[in-house]
N, C-alpha and C positions, 0 to 999 in steps of 0.2 A: 461651660466656658462663661467667663465673667463678662459683663457688659464692656469694661475696657478692652478685653481681648477680642471680642466681637467686632468692635469699632475698628481697631487695628486690622483684623482680618478683612473686614470690608474695604478698607483703604488699600491695603496691599493688593488685593484682588482687583480692585479698579484700576490701579497702576498698571499691573501686568496686562489687563485686558486692553486698556487704552494703547498701551505700547504695542502689544501684538496686532492689534486691529490696524496700525498704521505701518506694521512691517518694520519696526525699529528694533534693533537689537539692544540688549543692555548696554553694550559698549557704545553704540551710537547715542543712546539716551544719555549715558554718562558724560559724552563729549559735548552734548547740546546744553546740558545743565551745570556742567561744572562739578558734579558729584561722583566720586571714584565708582568705577564699575562694580567692584567688590561691594560697596555699600548699597548699590541699587539691588544687587543680587541678595544680600543680606535682608534688605526691606521686603523684597518681594516673597520671600520664603518665611519671613517672621522672625528672624534672628535678631533684628534691629529694629526699634520703632523710629518711625519716620516723623520728622519735625515739621512745624507748621511752615517754616521756611523752606524746607526741602520739598513739601508739597507744593508750595508757590513756584519753585524752580522747575520741578517735574511737569507739573500743569503747564506753565509756560513753554517748557520744551515740546510738549505733546500737543499744544494748541488747543488746550480745554480749559474750562473755568476751574479753579482749585475746589470749589464747591462740589463739581461733578465727581472728583476723586474722594472727596470726604464723604458724600452722600452715597458712594457706591452705586451710582447710576449710570455707568458708562455705556452699558448696552442700551439704555432707555433713551439715552439723549444723543443719539446719532446726529440729529438735526443740529446740534451745537458744533459739531465737528465740521 
């Protein structure tokens, strides 16, 4: 896996974990951040790369800092939540 692929893998895992830890469905997340549910699904499984602005929207909807999703430290940063 390339460095870029590894980066996006970490981001999508962080998004999925943060969403699931909050008991939020992909549909609910989509409604909260204005990104279509299908796009959320594609991001989470790696069929679509997430943009910086989408990370911002998703982080806001999940009440986490965007850097938390980028760094892939959702599990370690429960205190932020």
